[in-house]
C-alpha positions in Angstrom: 0.1 -0.1 0.0 1.2 3.3 -1.2 1.5 6.7 0.5 -1.9 8.1 0.5 -0.5 11.5 0.1 0.7 10.6 -3.1 -2.5 10.5 -4.9 -2.6 14.2 -4.3 0.8 15.2 -5.8 1.3 15.7 -9.4 4.5 15.7 -11.3 6.4 18.7 -11.9 8.6 19.1 -14.9 11.3 21.4 -13.3 13.2 21.9 -16.4 10.1 23.4 -18.2 9.4 25.7 -15.1 10.5 29.2 -15.4 9.6 32.8 -14.9 7.4 33.4 -11.6 6.7 29.8 -10.8 10.2 28.9 -10.8 11.3 31.8 -8.7 8.8 31.3 -6.3 9.6 27.8 -5.8 13.3 28.6 -5.7 12.8 30.6 -2.8 10.7 28.3 -0.8 13.1 25.6 -1.5 16.1 27.7 -0.5 14.3 28.4 2.8 13.6 24.9 3.7 17.1 23.9 2.8 18.6 26.6 5.1 16.3 25.9 7.9 16.0 22.3 9.5 13.1 23.6 11.5 10.8 23.7 8.3 11.0 19.8 7.8 12.0 18.6 11.1 11.0 20.9 13.7 8.1 21.0 15.8 4.9 23.4 14.7 3.3 26.0 16.7 0.3 27.2 15.6 0.3 31.2 15.8 -3.0 31.9 14.5 -4.3 33.4 11.0 -2.4 31.0 8.8 0.8 31.8 10.6 3.1 29.1 12.0 6.2 29.0 14.2 8.5 25.9 13.4 11.5 25.1 15.9 14.1 22.6 16.1 16.5 22.1 19.0 18.3 18.7 18.8 21.9 17.3 18.7 23.3 20.8 19.4 21.2 22.3 16.5 19.1 24.9 17.1 16.6 26.8 14.4 13.4 28.8 14.4 11.6 30.3 11.7 7.7 31.7 11.3 5.9 31.0 8.4 3.0 33.1 7.1 0.6 31.9 4.3 -2.4 33.5 2.4 -1.0 36.7 3.3 -1.4 40.0 1.3 0.1 43.7 1.2 1.7 44.9 4.5 0.9 42.3 7.1 1.6 42.4 10.8 2.8 38.8 11.7 2.7 37.5 15.4 6.0 35.8 16.1 5.6 35.7 19.7 6.9 32.6 21.5 9.3 32.2 18.8 11.1 35.4 18.6 11.7 38.0 21.4 11.0 41.9 21.4 14.1 43.3 19.8 15.4 40.4 17.7 16.4 41.5 14.1 14.5 39.1 11.5 14.3 38.9 7.9 11.5 37.9 5.3 13.6 35.5 3.4 11.3 35.5 0.6 11.6 39.3 -0.5 14.6 40.4 1.8 13.0 42.9 3.8 14.0 43.2 7.5 12.5 44.3 10.7 12.6 44.2 14.4 10.2 42.3 16.6 8.2 44.7 18.8 5.4 43.7 21.0 5.6 40.1 19.9 5.0 40.9 16.2 6.8 42.2 13.0 5.5 43.7 9.8 6.5 42.8 6.4 5.1 42.8 2.7 3.6 39.6 1.5 4.7 38.5 -1.9 2.6 35.8 -3.6 0.7 35.2 -0.4 4.1 34.5 1.5 6.0 35.8 4.5 9.1 33.7 5.6 10.7 34.7 8.6 14.2 33.9 10.0 16.5 35.7 12.4 19.3 37.5 11.1 
């Protein structure tokens, strides 16, 4: 018996992907590659399609916040993941900010904000 999730996946011909689609998935893939917390961390629901991912094993510590279905300038709850005063970056578009009051504001592109500590 196969993986039930496989039935929802389709083949992607990456050699033919170009333009905006390729750029989007390259950004998402690079973020995942750079952060073990994305694939191997524990998830915390921070509300409104916002998820904290934390990993702390074998001397490796990593944490990120992922916001989906966002548009325009968006205030993102990062409390419990990043402390006030922490400098963070939206890895999707390069914007930087400082956590204040448990949140940070970034501009969403393609519905995505990928937050990492600087």
